[in-house]
C-alpha positions, 0 to 999 in steps of 0.5 A: 509545571503543569500536574496531569495524568500520564495519559492526558501528557501522552495526548498533548504529545501526540497534538504536538507530533501533528496527530489529529486522528486515531482509529481504535476500539476502546475497553477497560484497560485503555479507557483512562487514555480515552478519557484523556482524549475526551479531556484534552481534545483535539484528536479525533477518532473513528470507532472500528469494528474490528481492532484489527481493522483499526490498524489497517485504517491507521495504515491507509491514513498514513500512505495517503499524505506524506508526513501522516502517521495513523494512530491505532488504539486498543485495549488489553489483551486480544486488542493488541493481538489483533493489531500485530497483523497491521504491524506486520503489514506496515513494518514489512512496507516501511509504513510508520503507524503508532499502536497504543495499547492498554495493559493489566496494572503493573502489580498483576503484570505477573499474575496472569491477570484478565487480559494481561499479555506481554504484547511487547514480546509478541509485537517486538519482530514486527515492529521498530520498537515496542515497550511496555511503560512502566514508570508514569513520568517516561510516558510522554518521553516515550511517546517522543521517542516513538515519533523519532524513531517512526520517522527516522531511517526506514520508516515503520511502526511502534507500539507503546503499551500502557497499564492501566495504573500508568495511565491514570498516574499524575505527572509533571509535564509542560507541554507548551514547551515540548518539541519534537525531536529530529529524525535522522535520515541518511544521505549520499555524499557527492562522492557517491552520486557521482559514482553512480551517475557515471556508472549510469552514463556509461551504460548503452541500455540503462534503466532506473527502478523507482521503489516505495522508499520514493514515495515515503521520501515524497521524492516522485517529482525529483525521479521524474526530473532525473529521468527527464534530464538523462533520458532513462526510462523508468521501472516503478516497482508495485510500491513505487507505481506512480512515482512517474505517470504511467502515460510519461514517454519515459514509463517504461512499464512494471516488471515481475511475475505477476503484477507486471506489464509484458512491455516491462518485463521485455524491457528489463530483460534487454537493458544492460544496467539498473539503478534502484532507488528506494526498492528491495529487490521483492522476489515477485518484482525478479522472479529468478535472479539469474535471469534478473541480474544476468548481462546487467549492472546494478546500483542499489541506493536504500535508506537501511544499510542491511538492504544493500546486498540483502537479495544479491550483491549489487555492483554499487550500493549506497545507504541514502534516503531516496530524496537526498540521493535524487537531489544529488543525482538531479544536481550532477545530471544538470550539470553534465547535460549543460556540458554536454557530456550525458548520452543520448537515450532517445533511441533506447527510450523510443525502443521502450515505447515501442514495446509499451505500444504493441506488447499488450493484453487483450481486456475487450471480452464480451463473455458472460459471465464477465470475465476480469479483464473487461471490468478493468477496462471499464474502470479505465473508461470511468476513473480519472488521473486523480483516483486513488485506488485501494488493494491488498492482494489476490487475482483481483489486485494482481489483474488491476495492476496489469490493466489500471492505470495510475498517474500520481504518487500515493494513488496506488495504495496497496498492501505489498509484502504482507498482501493481508485479506480483509486489509482493503476495507479498512485502509480505504476508509483510512484514506477516505479520512485521510483525503476526504475530497479524493475519489477512492476506489478500492478493488477486492475479490470475494474473499478479501471482501469478506474478511473484514466486510464489518468495517463497511459499518464504520464507513457509514457512520462516519461518513467515508464514502468510497467505490468498492468494485467487488470482482466475485467468482466464489472462489480463492482464485489466486490460490486455485490457480497456484494449486494447478502446479499440484494437480488439484482444486481443493478447499478454494471454492466459496460457492454454495446455494444460498436459499435466501438469495436464488438469483445468483445461483451458486455464487454463496454470499448475497453480498448486496444484502450484506452490505446494505445491512451495514448501512451502505449502498450496493449494486450487482452487475452480471453483464459487460456493458452494465459495468461502467452505467453501474460505476457512474451510478455508484459514484452518484450514490456516494456522493448523495449518501455519504457512505461506501457504495459497492459494486459487484460484478459477477465474473466467471468462475475460473480465469487464469490471470498472467503469471509465471515463475521467471521473467521471461516465462511468464503464461499468457492464458489469454489472448493477447491484444492483436490492435487497440480495438482489443485493448481500448483502454491501455495506456498506448491507446489513450495517449 
């Protein structure tokens, strides 16, 4: 067998497992790993400006294509702790990423050596496995096990911590005969699938709730096929948005307290049966469980056994990978269709579509400063069916989900449960690296944008072009809106008089100058009629210079976006649409 360093063996394993790309920041304790990466070759690298940014880049990379696993690398101590937010985000949304950290020498781990920290213990709660490898000969097998764990059952992240002397030790390893370990995915039985389908077929007004597990399982086509055979409308969760195209006649809208459609909430409340597949009944989807569950029968299909009954007890639960379950559901539905035993759902589906046509929020406002609803109306005009949107949290993301349109899986790439501010820029760069041919459009409020704005320099350096729509109201808008319940507006204003940029009045940070200083391009818009031309100009600049291009839209300072505490109690703060002129790019107006 060949002799090599443990770090070199690790690089060979990465390549055998299909890894071609890594995001990271080198440092003293991880330099042997970088030396091995240089010597062995075959793994490209993007140098992040912050190690947390590298972890979010890895997550964006994973989310873009089925089978991808993003890799992020950092040195010892603060590099690992910086990546904890990325690991938490990936764990919360069932996204596999591999975090590799350097560590102090084994003999000094207990001596408070420089940048020695017990990252295994710190990362444990937010990973499927976190390990400090103490034996050099175990390094390739630790990586092998990591990939098996990331791919098996509910996907998620792994951290491997490598002491510097472990990385440099020579071991025997034969990369030529290395094989990945098979991943385990639980599968529904035929009997389980038949029972669930019988419950669905017995209902009068059934719905399918499509979660992110369907996207992870690369099973969106099966979900759409099941809906079409049975005629049952689909409610995607935010993480499952795109599993069925927005303009599909069986797409019934999203449900929830924030990222929802009026017609989606109304349809859920009219239903009598819900089959959730690959979802976790997140509280911003369900709202009050009493309202959500009252008068409805539930089937829950999830890959993780402990998710069944975690939020509420369904009437029937199945532990299964979404793809395995959907394959059986489709098989059974085809058999029942051929036998003529499936119910006719056309009247129920049409009732759902009638709500989709009529229960709309207004977007066509001509106000100056710009109302945010108009931004998404203009984005719908410019960006097409193949656009990949990236966003994280805030009023910008909530309104984006209410007004934008998604037609394909992995085309709404969103930090779901964690909602980490700063996630958007690095995640968008990861998406660009995973799919260089895509038109990637990121969406941020001003505070999310400012959190990790330095990563735009990585986008400029490594030629990762995308368009970033920055809606600027110089406020922590979502927190300000939440503070209404406490009758305050406290510590959430970002406005100040910028002595270097009087033309933006008191909106504070001159984002155009910051972006250009980082090597990218930027445009500022102050009137609604300027938005679409600016987006078109951004597209030209992006293609010409191959760098991120930011379009900043100056918004009115205060806008309350529709949300509430219960599905039947969402507050509509703005005027509702009375006709298609009020909502000219709503999905009903475009179909």
